[in-house]
C-alpha positions in Angstrom: 21.5 -12.8 -15.3 19.6 -9.5 -15.8 18.7 -7.2 -12.9 16.7 -4.0 -13.3 17.4 -1.7 -10.4 15.6 1.4 -11.6 13.1 2.3 -14.2 11.5 5.6 -14.8 9.1 6.7 -17.5 8.9 10.4 -18.3 6.5 12.3 -20.4 8.2 15.0 -22.5 7.2 17.4 -25.2 8.5 14.9 -27.7 6.8 11.8 -26.2 7.6 9.2 -23.6 11.2 8.5 -22.6 12.3 5.6 -20.4 15.4 5.6 -18.2 16.7 2.2 -17.1 19.5 1.2 -14.8 20.6 -2.3 -14.1 23.2 -5.0 -14.2 24.0 -8.1 -16.2 27.0 -10.4 -16.6 30.1 -8.5 -18.1 30.4 -10.8 -21.1 26.7 -10.6 -22.0 25.1 -8.8 -24.9 22.2 -6.5 -23.9 19.3 -5.8 -26.2 16.5 -3.3 -25.8 13.6 -4.0 -28.2 16.1 -6.2 -30.1 18.6 -3.4 -30.5 22.0 -3.9 -29.0 23.1 -1.4 -26.4 26.5 -0.8 -24.7 27.2 -1.9 -21.1 30.1 -1.1 -18.8 33.0 -3.5 -18.2 31.5 -4.6 -14.9 28.1 -5.4 -16.5 26.3 -2.3 -15.2 24.3 -0.2 -17.6 22.3 3.0 -17.6 20.3 4.0 -20.7 17.8 6.4 -21.9 15.5 5.6 -24.8 12.6 7.1 -26.6 9.4 5.0 -26.4 7.3 4.7 -29.6 3.9 6.3 -29.3 2.0 3.0 -29.7 4.3 0.9 -27.5 2.8 -0.9 -24.5 6.0 -2.6 -23.3 9.8 -2.3 -23.5 11.6 -5.6 -23.9 15.1 -6.1 -22.5 17.2 -9.2 -23.2 20.6 -10.4 -21.9 22.4 -13.1 -23.9 25.6 -14.7 -22.6 28.4 -16.1 -24.7 26.8 -19.6 -24.6 23.6 -18.3 -26.0 21.6 -18.4 -22.8 19.0 -15.7 -22.7 17.3 -13.7 -19.9 14.3 -11.6 -20.7 12.7 -8.7 -18.8 9.6 -6.8 -19.8 8.7 -3.3 -18.6 5.1 -2.2 -19.0 4.6 1.2 -20.5 0.8 1.2 -20.4 -0.4 -0.5 -17.4 -3.6 -2.4 -17.8 -6.5 -1.0 -15.8 -8.0 -3.7 -13.5 -8.5 -4.8 -10.0 -6.0 -4.6 -7.2 -6.4 -6.9 -4.1 -4.4 -6.0 -1.0 -4.1 -8.1 2.2 -2.6 -6.3 5.2 -1.7 -6.7 8.9 -0.1 -4.3 11.4 -0.5 -2.2 14.5 -3.0 0.4 15.6 -4.3 2.1 18.8 -7.0 4.6 20.0 -6.0 8.1 20.9 -8.5 10.3 22.7 -11.3 9.3 25.0 -8.9 7.7 27.4 -5.5 7.7 25.6 -3.7 6.9 28.8 -5.8 3.6 29.0 -5.2 2.5 25.4 -2.7 -0.2 24.3 -1.3 -0.8 20.9 -3.6 -3.2 19.1 -3.6 -5.2 15.9 -5.3 -4.6 12.6 -6.1 -7.0 9.8 -8.0 -6.4 6.6 -8.0 -5.9 2.9 -8.3 -3.2 0.2 -10.0 -3.6 -3.1 -9.2 -1.1 -5.9 -9.8 -0.4 -9.5 -7.3 1.5 -11.6 -9.1 4.4 -13.2 -5.9 5.7 -14.7 -2.3 5.0 -14.0 -2.1 7.4 -11.1 -5.5 6.9 -9.6 -7.0 3.9 -7.8 -10.5 3.9 -6.4 -12.1 1.2 -4.4 -13.1 0.0 -0.9 -11.4 -0.9 2.3 -12.5 -3.3 5.1 -10.6 -4.1 8.3 -10.9 -5.3 11.9 -9.0 -4.0 14.9 -8.6 -5.3 18.5 -7.2 -2.9 21.0 -6.6 -3.7 24.7 -6.5 -1.6 27.8 -3.5 -0.7 30.0 -3.5 -1.1 33.8 -5.6 1.6 35.4 -6.9 2.5 38.8 -10.3 1.1 37.9 -8.8 -2.0 36.3 -5.6 -3.0 38.2 -5.0 -6.1 36.1 -5.5 -4.2 32.8 -6.7 -7.3 31.0 -10.4 -7.2 31.4 -11.2 -4.5 28.9 -10.7 -4.4 25.1 -12.3 -2.7 22.1 -13.1 -4.3 18.8 -13.6 -2.1 15.7 -14.9 -3.1 12.3 -14.5 -0.6 9.5 -15.4 -0.3 5.9 -15.8 2.4 3.3 -14.6 4.1 0.2 -10.9 4.6 -0.6 -9.1 6.8 -3.2 -5.4 6.5 -3.8 -3.1 8.7 -5.9 0.3 7.2 -7.0 3.1 9.7 -7.5 5.3 7.6 -9.8 3.2 4.6 -11.1 5.9 3.5 -13.6 8.6 2.9 -11.1 9.3 -0.4 -9.3 9.4 1.6 -6.1 6.4 3.9 -5.9 5.0 6.4 -3.4 1.3 7.3 -2.9 -1.2 9.0 -0.6 -4.9 8.6 -0.2 -8.1 9.2 1.7 -10.6 6.8 3.3 -14.3 7.7 4.1 -16.7 5.2 5.7 -18.0 4.0 9.0 -17.0 2.0 11.9 -18.9 -0.4 14.2 -17.1 -0.7 17.5 -17.8 -2.4 20.8 -16.2 -2.4 24.2 -16.0 -5.6 26.2 -15.4 -6.4 29.8 -14.5 -10.0 30.4 -16.0 -10.9 27.0 -19.3 -9.1 27.6 -20.3 -6.1 25.5 -21.0 -3.1 27.8 -21.0 -0.4 25.1 -21.2 -0.2 21.3 -21.8 2.3 18.5 -21.8 2.9 14.8 -20.0 6.1 13.8 -18.7 7.9 10.7 -15.0 7.6 9.9 -12.5 9.5 7.8 -8.8 9.2 7.5 -5.7 9.6 5.3 -2.8 7.3 4.4 0.7 7.5 3.0 2.4 4.5 1.5 5.3 3.0 -0.4 5.1 0.0 -2.7 7.8 -2.3 -4.1 7.0 -4.4 -7.2 8.3 -7.9 -6.8 6.8 -9.3 -10.1 4.0 -8.5 -12.5 1.7 -10.5 -10.3 2.3 -9.1 -6.8 3.9 -6.3 -4.8 4.8 -5.6 -1.2 3.7 -2.3 0.5 3.8 -0.4 3.7 1.2 2.1 4.8 0.8 4.4 7.7 -1.8 7.0 8.6 -4.5 8.0 11.0 -8.3 8.3 11.0 -11.0 10.2 12.9 -13.9 8.3 14.6 -16.6 10.3 16.4 -18.5 8.6 19.2 -21.8 10.4 19.7 -23.3 10.4 23.2 -25.8 7.8 24.2 -27.7 8.8 27.3 -29.0 5.3 27.8 -25.4 4.1 28.2 -24.2 7.1 30.1 -21.6 8.0 27.5 -20.4 11.4 26.2 -19.2 12.7 22.8 -15.7 11.4 22.3 -13.4 12.2 19.4 -11.0 9.3 18.6 -7.9 9.5 16.5 -6.8 6.1 15.3 -3.2 5.9 14.1 -2.1 2.8 12.2 0.8 1.2 10.4 0.9 -2.1 8.5 2.6 -4.2 5.9 0.7 -6.0 3.1 0.8 -7.8 -0.2 -0.8 -6.4 -3.4 -2.0 -9.1 -5.8 -2.7 -8.4 -9.5 -5.3 -10.9 -10.8 
């Protein structure tokens, strides 16, 4: 057994240094890049090691008294490539009738390309369905709902890209096509600019996928359309969702 509970890579004046905390069986021998390191009597370990300038990975191995071996590899230089995120969660409309807006659902995906370890640029696309609460003009509260389809550019900055548990923030710029329905019939629609921000936390499960949680809010401006009798409305759209990040 070999569990890595914490891994941090630091850039110092003398090069990269890795800090690793974890646990293995008390009677196991622990190796880092084939060099034996000491562990505590309960099997826990905390170590700090200098990373060679040309190293791309750090290899950890735990070998028990019967010769059974468990290996773990930590990436030092993460390969640039494509991120695919699939997400689902909750959202709502604030403004333009906040008292008549329910919490709705959001589903979508994000596609990113790692420019450098800390920066991911790409695109987002999602769909949202938001219902209407009971109001004086709709006593049943079930006739109205709004559907929103959004897409655009997304830029994300990761604060600690080398850690298994990382934090990040980002911006989204794009557009949204939305339509309001009454008993399934469209009575109003528009295409409007959209901008927003997100904060997130990501937990690496393996080298192939991670779990993440994001929350944020966006701004959607509905320009007046005299032929539909509407006015300028500024919408704030909060959201929160869980997702899976896949590394092809």
